[in-house]
C-alpha positions as CSV (number, residue, x, y, z in Angstrom):
1,M,116.3,79.0,104.9
2,D,117.6,81.6,107.0
3,D,121.3,80.6,108.5
4,N,120.9,83.0,111.4
5,P,117.3,83.2,112.5
6,T,116.1,85.6,115.1
7,T,115.1,83.3,118.4
8,G,112.8,84.2,121.2
9,Q,110.7,82.8,123.9
10,C,108.2,83.7,126.7
11,L,109.2,84.0,130.2
12,C,108.4,80.2,131.1
13,G,109.5,78.8,127.9
14,A,106.2,77.4,126.9
15,V,106.4,79.7,123.8
16,K,109.5,79.4,121.7
17,F,109.7,81.2,118.3
18,R,112.0,81.8,115.2
19,I,112.2,85.0,112.9
20,S,113.7,84.7,109.4
21,G,114.1,88.0,107.7
22,E,115.0,91.5,108.7
23,F,113.3,94.2,110.9
24,E,112.6,97.4,109.0
25,S,112.0,99.5,112.3
26,F,112.1,99.6,115.8
27,F,109.9,102.1,117.8
28,L,109.8,102.8,121.5
29,C,106.0,103.9,121.8
30,H,105.0,105.9,125.0
31,C,101.3,106.1,124.3
32,T,98.9,105.2,127.2
33,R,97.8,101.8,125.5
34,C,101.7,100.6,125.3
35,R,102.4,102.0,128.5
36,K,99.4,99.8,130.0
37,D,100.6,96.8,127.7
38,S,104.0,97.1,129.1
39,G,103.6,98.1,132.6
40,S,106.4,100.7,132.0
41,A,107.2,103.8,130.4
42,H,107.2,102.6,127.1
43,S,106.6,99.7,124.9
44,A,109.6,98.4,122.8
45,N,108.6,97.1,119.2
46,L,110.3,95.7,116.0
47,F,108.3,96.1,112.8
48,S,108.9,94.1,109.8
49,S,106.9,93.7,106.3
50,T,108.8,90.8,105.2
51,A,110.1,88.7,108.1
52,R,108.2,85.2,108.6
53,I,107.5,83.7,112.3
54,I,107.9,80.1,112.7
55,W,106.1,78.9,116.4
56,V,108.6,76.1,117.6
57,S,106.5,75.4,120.4
58,G,103.7,76.6,122.7
59,E,101.7,78.2,119.8
60,E,98.4,77.0,121.8
61,S,99.4,78.8,124.9
62,I,99.4,82.4,122.7
63,K,96.4,84.4,123.7
64,T,95.7,87.6,121.7
65,F,93.9,90.7,122.6
66,R,92.6,93.2,120.1
67,L,91.4,96.7,121.6
68,S,88.0,97.4,120.2
69,G,88.0,100.4,117.7
70,S,91.6,100.4,117.3
71,R,94.5,98.8,115.5
72,H,96.1,98.1,118.9
73,V,96.7,94.3,119.4
74,K,98.6,92.1,122.1
75,S,99.6,88.7,122.0
76,F,101.0,86.9,125.2
77,C,101.5,83.7,126.9
78,S,98.6,82.5,128.7
79,D,100.8,80.9,131.2
80,C,103.4,83.6,132.3
81,G,101.9,87.0,130.7
82,S,105.0,87.5,128.6
83,A,104.5,89.8,125.5
84,L,105.0,87.8,122.2
85,P,105.3,88.7,118.5
86,V,102.0,89.6,116.7
87,P,101.7,88.6,113.0
88,Q,98.9,90.7,111.4
89,P,98.8,89.8,108.0
90,E,95.7,91.7,107.4
91,I,98.2,94.9,107.2
92,G,101.3,92.9,106.0
93,L,103.2,93.2,109.3
94,L,105.1,91.3,111.9
95,V,105.2,93.3,115.4
96,V,107.9,91.9,117.9
97,P,108.4,93.0,121.4
98,A,112.4,93.5,121.8
99,G,112.2,92.1,125.1
100,S,110.9,88.6,123.6
101,L,113.8,88.2,121.9
102,D,116.9,85.9,123.0
103,S,118.9,86.8,120.0
104,R,121.1,90.1,119.8
105,L,119.8,92.9,117.9
106,D,122.1,94.7,115.2
107,I,119.1,97.6,114.7
108,R,118.8,100.1,117.5
109,P,115.6,102.0,117.9
110,N,114.5,104.7,115.2
111,A,112.6,106.9,117.4
112,H,110.6,107.6,120.7
113,I,106.8,107.8,119.3
114,C,103.8,109.1,120.7
115,C,106.0,111.5,123.1
116,S,103.2,113.7,124.0
117,S,101.5,110.9,125.8
118,R,104.7,110.3,128.1
119,A,104.5,109.3,131.6
120,N,105.1,112.3,134.1
121,W,107.8,110.3,135.7
122,D,109.3,109.6,132.4
123,N,111.7,112.7,132.4
124,D,115.8,112.9,132.6
125,L,116.0,109.2,133.0
126,P,119.7,109.2,132.0
127,S,120.1,111.2,135.4
128,I,119.1,108.2,137.9
129,E,121.7,106.0,139.7
130,R,122.6,102.9,137.7
131,I,123.1,99.8,139.5
132,D,124.3,96.6,138.0
133,G,122.2,94.1,140.4
134,L,119.3,94.6,142.5
135,P,119.4,97.5,145.1
136,G,120.5,97.1,148.9
């Protein structure tokens, strides 16, 4: 048993999970599909070929969408829509949205990928004002 599992949940708390094992890579993907999935500039996904997931609660609330003609898969909570991990045993991979985790991560992103598909407004973002709370 893993003494320090990685834990996470959806926004409404219906789906909770625990992951034992290490992540091998962490990518920020800018492809059109991932931008649509995330509603943001990129997705932030962790990948592991050895980690195992245990659904602590709410497994019945998980919905999975597979984009026809591609390997693109997204799992989400049917109550709040939050992105959730996607076990892909057919290719020996667990894909975990970094934002779904409650645990601290000791891995930093390896790379921005699919940058040729980057949104036109996703340029020089570090130069934009940073505010600790909500504006106003």
